[in-house]
MIDOSE-1310 file (N, C-alpha, C; in nm, 2 decimals, decimal comma, always signed):
residues 237
mdre	+0,09/-0,12/+0,00/+0,00/+0,00/+0,00/+0,09/+0,13/+0,00; +0,07/+0,21/-0,09/+0,16/+0,33/-0,10/+0,12/+0,45/-0,01; +0,20/+0,55/+0,00/+0,18/+0,65/+0,10/+0,05/+0,73/+0,08; +0,01/+0,75/-0,05/-0,12/+0,83/-0,08/-0,23/+0,76/-0,02
vyqg	-0,24/+0,62/-0,04/-0,35/+0,54/+0,02/-0,35/+0,56/+0,17; -0,23/+0,55/+0,23/-0,22/+0,56/+0,38/-0,27/+0,69/+0,42; -0,23/+0,80/+0,35/-0,27/+0,93/+0,39/-0,42/+0,95/+0,38; -0,49/+0,88/+0,28/-0,63/+0,89/+0,27/-0,70/+0,82/+0,38
ifsl	-0,64/+0,71/+0,44/-0,70/+0,63/+0,54/-0,67/+0,70/+0,68; -0,55/+0,75/+0,71/-0,51/+0,79/+0,84/-0,50/+0,95/+0,85; -0,50/+1,02/+0,74/-0,47/+1,16/+0,73/-0,33/+1,20/+0,71; -0,31/+1,30/+0,63/-0,18/+1,35/+0,60/-0,10/+1,40/+0,72
gris	-0,17/+1,46/+0,81/-0,11/+1,52/+0,93/-0,06/+1,40/+1,02; -0,14/+1,29/+1,03/-0,09/+1,18/+1,12/+0,03/+1,11/+1,06; +0,02/+1,08/+0,93/+0,14/+1,01/+0,87/+0,26/+1,09/+0,87; +0,24/+1,23/+0,85/+0,36/+1,31/+0,84/+0,43/+1,33/+0,98
syvn	+0,36/+1,29/+1,09/+0,42/+1,31/+1,22/+0,51/+1,19/+1,25; +0,51/+1,09/+1,16/+0,60/+0,97/+1,18/+0,72/+0,98/+1,09; +0,83/+0,91/+1,12/+0,95/+0,91/+1,03/+0,91/+0,84/+0,90; +0,83/+0,74/+0,90/+0,78/+0,67/+0,78/+0,66/+0,59/+0,81
iqeh	+0,61/+0,52/+0,71/+0,49/+0,44/+0,73/+0,52/+0,32/+0,82; +0,64/+0,27/+0,81/+0,68/+0,16/+0,89/+0,67/+0,19/+1,04; +0,72/+0,31/+1,08/+0,71/+0,35/+1,21/+0,57/+0,37/+1,26; +0,48/+0,42/+1,18/+0,34/+0,44/+1,21/+0,28/+0,30/+1,24
nanl	+0,31/+0,20/+1,15/+0,26/+0,06/+1,18/+0,31/+0,00/+1,30; +0,44/+0,02/+1,32/+0,50/-0,03/+1,45/+0,43/+0,02/+1,57; +0,40/+0,15/+1,57/+0,33/+0,21/+1,68/+0,19/+0,14/+1,70; +0,12/+0,11/+1,59/-0,01/+0,05/+1,60/+0,00/-0,09/+1,66
rlir	+0,11/-0,16/+1,62/+0,14/-0,29/+1,68/+0,17/-0,29/+1,83; +0,25/-0,19/+1,86/+0,28/-0,17/+2,00/+0,15/-0,15/+2,09; +0,07/-0,06/+2,04/-0,06/-0,03/+2,11/-0,14/-0,16/+2,12; -0,14/-0,24/+2,01/-0,22/-0,36/+2,01/-0,17/-0,46/+2,12
disw	-0,04/-0,47/+2,13/+0,03/-0,56/+2,22/+0,00/-0,52/+2,37; +0,00/-0,39/+2,40/-0,01/-0,35/+2,54/-0,15/-0,31/+2,59; -0,24/-0,29/+2,49/-0,38/-0,23/+2,54/-0,45/-0,32/+2,64; -0,45/-0,45/+2,61/-0,52/-0,53/+2,71/-0,45/-0,54/+2,85
klgv	-0,32/-0,52/+2,84/-0,24/-0,53/+2,97/-0,27/-0,40/+3,05; -0,28/-0,28/+2,98/-0,31/-0,16/+3,04/-0,45/-0,17/+3,10; -0,54/-0,23/+3,03/-0,68/-0,25/+3,08/-0,69/-0,33/+3,21; -0,61/-0,44/+3,21/-0,60/-0,53/+3,33/-0,54/-0,45/+3,44
felf	-0,44/-0,37/+3,42/-0,39/-0,29/+3,53/-0,48/-0,19/+3,59; -0,56/-0,12/+3,50/-0,65/-0,03/+3,55/-0,76/-0,09/+3,63; -0,81/-0,21/+3,58/-0,91/-0,28/+3,66/-0,85/-0,33/+3,80; -0,73/-0,37/+3,80/-0,67/-0,41/+3,92/-0,66/-0,29/+4,02
lrnk	-0,61/-0,18/+3,97/-0,59/-0,06/+4,05/-0,72/-0,02/+4,12; -0,83/+0,00/+4,05/-0,95/+0,05/+4,10/-1,01/-0,05/+4,20; -0,99/-0,18/+4,17/-1,05/-0,28/+4,26/-0,96/-0,28/+4,39; -0,83/-0,27/+4,38/-0,75/-0,28/+4,50/-0,77/-0,16/+4,59
idqi	-0,78/-0,04/+4,53/-0,80/+0,08/+4,61/-0,94/+0,08/+4,67; -1,04/+0,04/+4,59/-1,17/+0,02/+4,64/-1,18/-0,07/+4,77; -1,11/-0,18/+4,76/-1,11/-0,28/+4,87/-1,04/-0,21/+4,99; -0,93/-0,14/+4,97/-0,86/-0,07/+5,08/-0,95/+0,03/+5,15
mktq	-1,02/+0,11/+5,07/-1,10/+0,22/+5,12/-1,22/+0,17/+5,19; -1,27/+0,05/+5,15/-1,38/-0,01/+5,22/-1,34/-0,05/+5,37; -1,22/-0,09/+5,38/-1,17/-0,13/+5,52/-1,14/+0,00/+5,60; -1,11/+0,11/+5,53/-1,08/+0,23/+5,60/-1,20/+0,31/+5,64
ssng	-1,32/+0,27/+5,58/-1,44/+0,35/+5,60/-1,54/+0,27/+5,70; -1,61/+0,34/+5,78/-1,70/+0,27/+5,87/-1,83/+0,22/+5,80; -1,85/+0,28/+5,68/-1,97/+0,24/+5,60/-1,94/+0,15/+5,48; -1,81/+0,10/+5,47/-1,79/+0,01/+5,36/-1,82/+0,05/+5,22
drwl	-1,93/-0,01/+5,17/-1,96/+0,02/+5,03/-2,01/+0,17/+5,01; -2,03/+0,24/+5,11/-2,07/+0,38/+5,10/-1,96/+0,48/+5,10; -1,84/+0,43/+5,10/-1,72/+0,52/+5,11/-1,72/+0,63/+5,00; -1,75/+0,59/+4,88/-1,75/+0,69/+4,78/-1,86/+0,80/+4,79
hnlw	-1,98/+0,75/+4,83/-2,09/+0,85/+4,87/-2,05/+0,94/+4,98; -1,99/+0,88/+5,08/-1,95/+0,96/+5,20/-1,84/+1,06/+5,16; -1,75/+1,02/+5,07/-1,64/+1,11/+5,03/-1,70/+1,23/+4,96; -1,79/+1,20/+4,87/-1,86/+1,31/+4,80/-1,94/+1,40/+4,90
esvs	-2,00/+1,35/+4,99/-2,07/+1,43/+5,09/-1,98/+1,52/+5,18; -1,86/+1,47/+5,20/-1,76/+1,53/+5,29/-1,68/+1,64/+5,22; -1,67/+1,63/+5,09/-1,59/+1,73/+5,02/-1,67/+1,85/+4,98; -1,62/+1,97/+5,03/-1,69/+2,09/+5,00/-1,64/+2,16/+4,88
kdda	-1,73/+2,20/+4,79/-1,68/+2,26/+4,66/-1,61/+2,39/+4,70; -1,65/+2,46/+4,80/-1,59/+2,59/+4,83/-1,48/+2,59/+4,93; -1,44/+2,47/+4,96/-1,33/+2,46/+5,07/-1,20/+2,51/+5,01; -1,16/+2,63/+5,06/-1,03/+2,69/+5,01/-0,91/+2,61/+5,05
qktq	-0,92/+2,52/+5,15/-0,81/+2,45/+5,20/-0,78/+2,32/+5,13; -0,86/+2,29/+5,03/-0,84/+2,17/+4,95/-0,70/+2,17/+4,88; -0,63/+2,06/+4,88/-0,51/+2,05/+4,81/-0,55/+2,03/+4,66; -0,45/+2,04/+4,57/-0,47/+2,02/+4,43/-0,53/+1,88/+4,40
denf	-0,47/+1,77/+4,47/-0,52/+1,64/+4,45/-0,67/+1,62/+4,50; -0,70/+1,69/+4,61/-0,84/+1,68/+4,66/-0,93/+1,75/+4,57; -0,89/+1,86/+4,51/-0,97/+1,93/+4,42/-1,00/+1,84/+4,29; -0,90/+1,77/+4,25/-0,92/+1,68/+4,13/-1,02/+1,57/+4,17
iymd	-1,00/+1,52/+4,30/-1,10/+1,42/+4,34/-1,24/+1,46/+4,35; -1,25/+1,59/+4,40/-1,39/+1,65/+4,40/-1,45/+1,66/+4,26; -1,37/+1,71/+4,16/-1,42/+1,72/+4,03/-1,46/+1,59/+3,96; -1,38/+1,49/+3,99/-1,42/+1,36/+3,94/-1,54/+1,30/+4,00
lekv	-1,56/+1,32/+4,13/-1,68/+1,27/+4,21/-1,80/+1,35/+4,16; -1,78/+1,48/+4,13/-1,90/+1,56/+4,09/-1,95/+1,50/+3,96; -1,86/+1,46/+3,86/-1,91/+1,41/+3,74/-2,00/+1,29/+3,76; -1,96/+1,21/+3,86/-2,04/+1,08/+3,88/-2,16/+1,10/+3,97
fkkd	-2,15/+1,19/+4,06/-2,26/+1,19/+4,16/-2,36/+1,31/+4,15; -2,32/+1,41/+4,07/-2,40/+1,53/+4,07/-2,55/+1,51/+4,03; -2,57/+1,43/+3,93/-2,71/+1,40/+3,88/-2,76/+1,27/+3,94; -2,68/+1,17/+3,96/-2,73/+1,04/+3,99/-2,70/+0,99/+4,14
yhti	-2,68/+1,09/+4,23/-2,63/+1,05/+4,36/-2,73/+0,95/+4,43; -2,85/+0,97/+4,42/-2,95/+0,88/+4,49/-2,98/+0,75/+4,42; -2,94/+0,74/+4,30/-2,97/+0,62/+4,22/-2,85/+0,53/+4,18; -2,73/+0,59/+4,18/-2,62/+0,52/+4,14/-2,57/+0,42/+4,24
thnq	-2,53/+0,30/+4,21/-2,48/+0,21/+4,30/-2,33/+0,23/+4,32; -2,27/+0,17/+4,42/-2,13/+0,18/+4,45/-2,05/+0,12/+4,33; -2,09/+0,00/+4,28/-2,02/-0,06/+4,17/-2,02/+0,03/+4,04; -2,14/+0,09/+4,02/-2,15/+0,18/+3,91/-2,05/+0,30/+3,92
avsr	-2,04/+0,35/+4,03/-1,96/+0,47/+4,07/-1,81/+0,43/+4,04; -1,77/+0,31/+4,09/-1,64/+0,26/+4,08/-1,60/+0,25/+3,94; -1,69/+0,20/+3,85/-1,66/+0,18/+3,71/-1,65/+0,31/+3,63; -1,72/+0,41/+3,68/-1,72/+0,54/+3,61/-1,61/+0,63/+3,64
lnfg	-1,54/+0,61/+3,75/-1,43/+0,70/+3,79/-1,31/+0,66/+3,72; -1,24/+0,77/+3,67/-1,12/+0,75/+3,59/-0,99/+0,71/+3,66; -0,89/+0,67/+3,58/-0,76/+0,62/+3,63/-0,70/+0,73/+3,72; -0,71/+0,85/+3,68/-0,65/+0,96/+3,77/-0,71/+0,97/+3,91
fwin	-0,84/+0,94/+3,91/-0,90/+0,95/+4,05/-0,84/+0,85/+4,14; -0,82/+0,72/+4,09/-0,76/+0,62/+4,18/-0,62/+0,65/+4,21; -0,54/+0,71/+4,12/-0,41/+0,76/+4,16/-0,41/+0,86/+4,27; -0,50/+0,96/+4,26/-0,51/+1,06/+4,36/-0,55/+1,01/+4,50
itki	-0,64/+0,90/+4,50/-0,68/+0,84/+4,62/-0,56/+0,76/+4,68; -0,48/+0,71/+4,59/-0,35/+0,64/+4,64/-0,26/+0,74/+4,70; -0,25/+0,86/+4,64/-0,16/+0,96/+4,70/-0,21/+1,00/+4,84; -0,34/+1,02/+4,86/-0,39/+1,05/+4,99/-0,36/+0,94/+5,09
like	-0,38/+0,82/+5,05/-0,35/+0,71/+5,14/-0,21/+0,70/+5,18; -0,12/+0,73/+5,09/+0,02/+0,72/+5,12/+0,07/+0,85/+5,20; +0,03/+0,97/+5,15/+0,09/+1,09/+5,20/+0,02/+1,14/+5,33; -0,12/+1,11/+5,34/-0,19/+1,16/+5,46/-0,23/+1,05/+5,56
kdyq	-0,24/+0,93/+5,51/-0,28/+0,82/+5,60/-0,17/+0,72/+5,63; -0,05/+0,75/+5,58/+0,07/+0,67/+5,61/+0,05/+0,53/+5,56; -0,03/+0,50/+5,46/-0,05/+0,37/+5,41/+0,08/+0,33/+5,33; +0,12/+0,21/+5,35/+0,25/+0,17/+5,29/+0,23/+0,10/+5,15
apki	+0,31/+0,14/+5,05/+0,30/+0,09/+4,91/+0,29/-0,06/+4,90; +0,37/-0,14/+4,97/+0,36/-0,29/+4,95/+0,22/-0,35/+4,99; +0,14/-0,28/+5,06/+0,00/-0,32/+5,08/-0,09/-0,30/+4,96; -0,04/-0,21/+4,87/-0,12/-0,18/+4,75/-0,06/-0,27/+4,64
lnvg	+0,07/-0,26/+4,62/+0,14/-0,34/+4,51/+0,29/-0,34/+4,55; +0,35/-0,46/+4,55/+0,49/-0,47/+4,58/+0,58/-0,44/+4,47; +0,64/-0,32/+4,47/+0,72/-0,27/+4,36/+0,87/-0,25/+4,40; +0,90/-0,32/+4,52/+1,03/-0,30/+4,58/+1,15/-0,33/+4,48
hirl	+1,13/-0,44/+4,40/+1,23/-0,49/+4,31/+1,24/-0,41/+4,18; +1,14/-0,32/+4,15/+1,15/-0,24/+4,03/+1,25/-0,13/+4,03; +1,34/-0,12/+3,94/+1,43/-0,01/+3,92/+1,39/+0,08/+3,80; +1,34/+0,19/+3,84/+1,29/+0,28/+3,74/+1,39/+0,33/+3,64
srys	+1,52/+0,33/+3,69/+1,63/+0,38/+3,60/+1,65/+0,27/+3,48; +1,60/+0,16/+3,49/+1,61/+0,06/+3,39/+1,54/+0,10/+3,26; +1,44/+0,18/+3,27/+1,35/+0,21/+3,16/+1,39/+0,35/+3,09; +1,47/+0,43/+3,16/+1,51/+0,56/+3,10/+1,63/+0,61/+3,18
tttn	+1,73/+0,65/+3,10/+1,85/+0,71/+3,16/+1,83/+0,84/+3,22; +1,71/+0,91/+3,20/+1,68/+1,04/+3,25/+1,61/+1,03/+3,39; +1,58/+0,91/+3,43/+1,51/+0,89/+3,56/+1,61/+0,91/+3,67; +1,56/+0,97/+3,78/+1,64/+0,98/+3,91/+1,69/+0,84/+3,95
hsih	+1,82/+0,83/+3,97/+1,87/+0,70/+4,02/+1,86/+0,68/+4,17; +1,81/+0,78/+4,24/+1,80/+0,77/+4,38/+1,66/+0,73/+4,44; +1,57/+0,68/+4,35/+1,44/+0,65/+4,39/+1,44/+0,52/+4,45; +1,44/+0,51/+4,59/+1,44/+0,39/+4,66/+1,32/+0,38/+4,75
dnnl	+1,25/+0,49/+4,78/+1,13/+0,49/+4,86/+1,02/+0,43/+4,78; +0,97/+0,32/+4,83/+0,86/+0,24/+4,75/+0,74/+0,32/+4,74; +0,71/+0,41/+4,85/+0,59/+0,49/+4,84/+0,59/+0,60/+4,72; +0,71/+0,66/+4,71/+0,73/+0,74/+4,59/+0,73/+0,66/+4,46
kill	+0,80/+0,55/+4,46/+0,81/+0,47/+4,35/+0,68/+0,43/+4,29; +0,58/+0,39/+4,38/+0,45/+0,34/+4,33/+0,37/+0,45/+4,27; +0,39/+0,57/+4,32/+0,31/+0,69/+4,26/+0,37/+0,72/+4,12; +0,50/+0,71/+4,10/+0,57/+0,74/+3,97/+0,52/+0,63/+3,88
ifrl	+0,52/+0,50/+3,92/+0,48/+0,39/+3,84/+0,33/+0,41/+3,79; +0,25/+0,44/+3,89/+0,10/+0,46/+3,85/+0,09/+0,57/+3,75; +0,16/+0,68/+3,77/+0,15/+0,79/+3,67/+0,21/+0,75/+3,54; +0,32/+0,67/+3,53/+0,37/+0,63/+3,40/+0,27/+0,53/+3,34
mrti	+0,21/+0,45/+3,41/+0,11/+0,36/+3,34/-0,01/+0,44/+3,29; -0,06/+0,54/+3,37/-0,16/+0,62/+3,32/-0,13/+0,70/+3,19; +0,00/+0,75/+3,19/+0,04/+0,83/+3,07/+0,05/+0,73/+2,95; +0,10/+0,61/+2,97/+0,11/+0,52/+2,85/-0,03/+0,49/+2,81
rnka	-0,12/+0,46/+2,91/-0,26/+0,42/+2,88/-0,33/+0,53/+2,80; -0,32/+0,66/+2,85/-0,39/+0,77/+2,78/-0,34/+0,79/+2,64; -0,21/+0,78/+2,62/-0,15/+0,80/+2,48/-0,19/+0,68/+2,39; -0,18/+0,56/+2,44/-0,22/+0,44/+2,37/-0,37/+0,44/+2,33
fhwe	-0,45/+0,47/+2,42/-0,60/+0,47/+2,40/-0,65/+0,58/+2,32; -0,56/+0,68/+2,29/-0,59/+0,79/+2,20/-0,51/+0,77/+2,07; -0,44/+0,66/+2,06/-0,37/+0,62/+1,93/-0,25/+0,72/+1,90; -0,19/+0,77/+2,01/-0,08/+0,87/+1,99/+0,04/+0,79/+1,96
nllk	+0,15/+0,87/+1,92/+0,27/+0,81/+1,89/+0,36/+0,78/+2,01; +0,36/+0,65/+2,05/+0,44/+0,60/+2,16/+0,59/+0,59/+2,14; +0,62/+0,60/+2,01/+0,76/+0,58/+1,96/+0,84/+0,72/+1,96; +0,77/+0,82/+1,99/+0,83/+0,96/+1,98/+0,92/+0,98/+2,10
tgin	+1,03/+1,05/+2,08/+1,13/+1,09/+2,18/+1,16/+1,24/+2,16; +1,22/+1,30/+2,26/+1,26/+1,44/+2,25/+1,41/+1,45/+2,26; +1,46/+1,58/+2,25/+1,60/+1,60/+2,27/+1,62/+1,72/+2,38; +1,70/+1,69/+2,48/+1,72/+1,79/+2,58/+1,83/+1,89/+2,54
kkgk	+1,85/+1,99/+2,63/+1,95/+2,09/+2,60/+2,09/+2,04/+2,58; +2,12/+1,92/+2,63/+2,25/+1,86/+2,61/+2,26/+1,78/+2,48; +2,15/+1,78/+2,40/+2,15/+1,70/+2,28/+2,12/+1,55/+2,30; +2,08/+1,51/+2,42/+2,05/+1,37/+2,45/+1,91/+1,34/+2,43
atpn	+1,87/+1,22/+2,39/+1,73/+1,18/+2,37/+1,67/+1,17/+2,51; +1,54/+1,21/+2,51/+1,45/+1,20/+2,63/+1,33/+1,13/+2,59; +1,27/+1,06/+2,69/+1,14/+0,99/+2,66/+1,02/+1,08/+2,65; +0,93/+1,04/+2,57/+0,80/+1,12/+2,56/+0,71/+1,07/+2,67
ifvk	+0,73/+0,95/+2,72/+0,65/+0,90/+2,84/+0,74/+0,95/+2,96; +0,68/+1,05/+3,03/+0,76/+1,11/+3,13/+0,67/+1,18/+3,24; +0,70/+1,15/+3,37/+0,62/+1,20/+3,48/+0,71/+1,26/+3,59; +0,65/+1,34/+3,68/+0,73/+1,39/+3,79/+0,63/+1,39/+3,91
enwk	+0,69/+1,38/+4,03/+0,62/+1,38/+4,16/+0,69/+1,47/+4,26; +0,62/+1,55/+4,33/+0,67/+1,63/+4,44/+0,68/+1,54/+4,56; +0,79/+1,53/+4,63/+0,80/+1,44/+4,74/+0,84/+1,52/+4,86; +0,90/+1,46/+4,96/+0,93/+1,53/+5,08/+1,02/+1,65/+5,06
nntq	+0,99/+1,75/+5,14/+1,06/+1,88/+5,13/+1,04/+1,94/+4,99; +0,93/+1,90/+4,93/+0,89/+1,95/+4,80/+1,00/+1,92/+4,69; +1,08/+1,81/+4,71/+1,17/+1,77/+4,61/+1,10/+1,70/+4,49; +1,14/+1,74/+4,37/+1,08/+1,68/+4,25/+1,16/+1,56/+4,21
fyag	+1,09/+1,45/+4,18/+1,15/+1,33/+4,13/+1,09/+1,30/+3,99; +1,17/+1,26/+3,90/+1,13/+1,23/+3,76/+1,15/+1,08/+3,72; +1,06/+1,04/+3,64/+1,07/+0,90/+3,58/+1,02/+0,90/+3,44; +1,08/+0,82/+3,36/+1,04/+0,81/+3,21/+1,05/+0,66/+3,17
vfpq	+0,99/+0,64/+3,05/+1,01/+0,51/+2,98/+1,04/+0,54/+2,84; +1,15/+0,50/+2,79/+1,18/+0,51/+2,64/+1,10/+0,41/+2,56; +1,07/+0,44/+2,44/+0,98/+0,36/+2,35/+1,02/+0,21/+2,35; +1,15/+0,18/+2,34/+1,19/+0,04/+2,33/+1,18/-0,03/+2,46
kiri	+1,14/+0,05/+2,57/+1,12/-0,02/+2,70/+0,98/-0,03/+2,74; +0,88/+0,02/+2,66/+0,75/+0,03/+2,70/+0,69/-0,11/+2,73; +0,71/-0,21/+2,63/+0,66/-0,35/+2,65/+0,72/-0,41/+2,78; +0,84/-0,39/+2,80/+0,91/-0,44/+2,92/+0,85/-0,39/+3,05
fvdd	+0,84/-0,26/+3,05/+0,78/-0,19/+3,17/+0,64/-0,23/+3,20; +0,56/-0,24/+3,10/+0,42/-0,28/+3,13/+0,42/-0,42/+3,18; +0,50/-0,51/+3,12/+0,50/-0,65/+3,16/+0,56/-0,66/+3,30; +0,66/-0,58/+3,34/+0,72/-0,59/+3,47/+0,62/-0,55/+3,58
ildc	+0,53/-0,45/+3,55/+0,43/-0,40/+3,64/+0,32/-0,50/+3,65; +0,28/-0,57/+3,54/+0,18/-0,67/+3,55/+0,23/-0,79/+3,64; +0,36/-0,82/+3,62/+0,42/-0,92/+3,71/+0,41/-0,89/+3,86; +0,41/-0,77/+3,89/+0,40/-0,72/+4,03/+0,26/-0,77/+4,09
ihpk	+0,16/-0,76/+4,00/+0,03/-0,81/+4,05/+0,03/-0,96/+4,08; +0,07/-1,03/+3,98/+0,09/-1,18/+3,99/+0,18/-1,22/+3,88; +0,28/-1,30/+3,91/+0,38/-1,35/+3,80/+0,32/-1,43/+3,69; +0,21/-1,49/+3,72/+0,15/-1,58/+3,62/+0,03/-1,51/+3,54
lkdi	+0,00/-1,39/+3,58/-0,13/-1,32/+3,53/-0,13/-1,31/+3,38; -0,02/-1,27/+3,32/-0,01/-1,25/+3,17/-0,03/-1,38/+3,10; +0,03/-1,49/+3,15/+0,02/-1,62/+3,09/-0,12/-1,67/+3,10; -0,18/-1,65/+3,21/-0,31/-1,71/+3,23/-0,41/-1,64/+3,13
iens	-0,40/-1,51/+3,12/-0,49/-1,44/+3,03/-0,46/-1,47/+2,88; -0,33/-1,47/+2,84/-0,29/-1,49/+2,71/-0,33/-1,64/+2,66; -0,32/-1,73/+2,76/-0,36/-1,87/+2,72/-0,50/-1,91/+2,73; -0,59/-1,81/+2,76/-0,73/-1,84/+2,77/-0,81/-1,81/+2,65
y	-0,74/-1,77/+2,54/-0,81/-1,75/+2,41/-0,86/-1,87/+2,36
C-alpha cells in the first residue's frame, strides 16, 4: 500500500508526524500488544484501592458516597489532589447521587481518580506501598537514563509507576505516537513518556520510559500483580 493510500486512510497530518509508514505501523502494533495489559492494570488498581477504602471506612460500600458528601466545593483548604478528586466525584454523583450504586460509581471513575486516592492514602494516612502493590524490586532507571537514580522509597516509586502507566494508557487509547522521543538541552534523547512527583521537602523526582522499554515496563508492572497473570490471560483465548 503506497503513501497516498495511507494518507487517505489515516490523514496527511498523522502520517507526516512519523518518520515513515513503517514507524506508524510499528506504533499500532505496540498499542495492540499492550492495550489489554493496560486495561488489566486499570481494573486491578481501582479494585485494589476500592477494597482498601472499604476497610478504611465505617460504612464500607458507601465510602465513595461519603467522600462526595464530605468534600466541599468551596473549601479553600483543599489540596490540588483533593480538588481533582472533587471534580471527578462531581461528574459521577451530581445527577445520579440517589440512584447510582457503588459498583457503578467505581466503574465510572477514571484512572487519575484512583491515583489521587492512592496519593492521599500514602501521604496523609501513612499507608505503605507494599499493601497496594509490591514494587520494591522495580528499578525505574532501567527504563530511562533520565530517571532519578536515587528512587528507593517504595511509596514514591509506586506513585511514579502509577503515573507512568496512566500516561502510557492515555496515549495508547488515543492512538498517539508512543515511539516519539525528544532532545534535551545537552542534545541527548529524552522519553516522551515522562512524569514527575513532588515528594518530601517539595523535592521533585522524575521518571520516564523510552519507547523500546514500554513493553518491558508494562510486563514488569503486571508481574508485580501476579507473576502468572499475563500467561493465564494470554492462554485463555
